[in-house]
N, C-alpha and C positions, 0 to 999 in steps of 0.2 A: 346192897347187892341185888335187891330185887329189880331195880331199874336197869342194871347191867344184864340180868336175865332176860327181862323184857326185851332190851335192845337186841340181844344175841338172837333170840327167837324170831324177832321181826327181821333182822338182818339176814338170817339164814333162810327164811321164807322169801325174802326180797331176792336173794342171790339165785334161788331156783327159778323165780319168775323172770328175772333178767337173763338167765341162761337160756330159758326157753324162748324168750323174746328174740335173743340174739340168733338162736338156731333157726327160728321159723319166721321172724318178722323182719330181721335185718339182713338175712342171707340173700344176695343179690343186690341188695341196696348199698352195702358197704364193700369196699375193697377187701381183699382176704387179709391184707395187713390190719386194716382198721377192725375188721371182725375178730381177728386174733388178739388185738389190743383190748377190745371189749371183753373177751372171754378171759384174759388174764385178770381183769378187774373182778370178774365173777368168781374166779378161783380163789383169789386172795380174800375176797369177802367171806367166801363159805369157810376157808381155813380158819380165819380169825373169828368168825361167828362161832365155830366150834371151840376155838381156844377160850373165848369168853365164857361159854358155858362150863368148860373145864375149871376156869378161875373161879366161878361161883362155887363149884363143888369143893375145890381145894380150900376156899376161903371159909367154908362152913367147917371143914376139918381143922384148919390151921389159920385162924383169923390173924391177919397182918395187914397193916395199912399199905405196905408195899404192893400187895395184890390189888388193892383198890386203884392205886396209881397205874399199875400195869394195865388193868382193864380200861382205864381212862385213856391211856396212849393207844391201846388197841382200837378203841372206838374212833379216836381221832384218825389213826391209820386208815381204818375202812373208809371214813368219810373222804379223807384227802387222796389216798391212793387209788382206791377203787372208783370213788366218785370222779376224780379228774380223768382217769382213763375212759370212763363212760362218756363223759362230756366231749373229751378229745375225739373219741371214735365217732360219736354222732355229728358233732359240728365241725370237726377237723380244724378247729381254731388252735393254732400251734402254741399259743401262750399257755394253755392248759398243761402242756407237757412238763414244764419245770415245777409244777405243783406235786406231780407224782413222786418225785424223790423225797420230798418233805413227808409225805404219807409213808414212805418206805422207812424213813428215819423214825417216825412214830412207832411203826411196827417193831423196829429193832430195839428202841427204848422200852417198849411194852415187854418184849421178851427179856431184855436185860434185868428189868425190875422183877420179872418172875423168877429168873435165875438167882438174883440177890435175895428174894424172899426164900427160895428153897435153901440157899446157903445159911440164911439166918435161922431157918427152922431146924437144921441138922443138929442133933444133940451129940 
């Protein structure tokens, strides 16, 4: 889980950097729609970076392998969902669009695995 914590901290930091880059460096260079697309990627990256930190804390209290899998799917979600939105917004290459739902599916599976872990841990 130390690697997950490292990734979460790096990802959180990166989402702040990318948010500032979008607000100051991309404003006026991208259409409002593409800027909004980029910002959605930033928001979901930050939400899931925080979720990863929560998973690390929870794992220390209630170690379950489902939490490790949950974290892995959330990492994949950040890469596929947010990453594809960043590339789509900047390049406007449309074939990156279909990658985004795959990242969303990874997020859903990650949350479902956390839910299953919580249910498994209920006494």
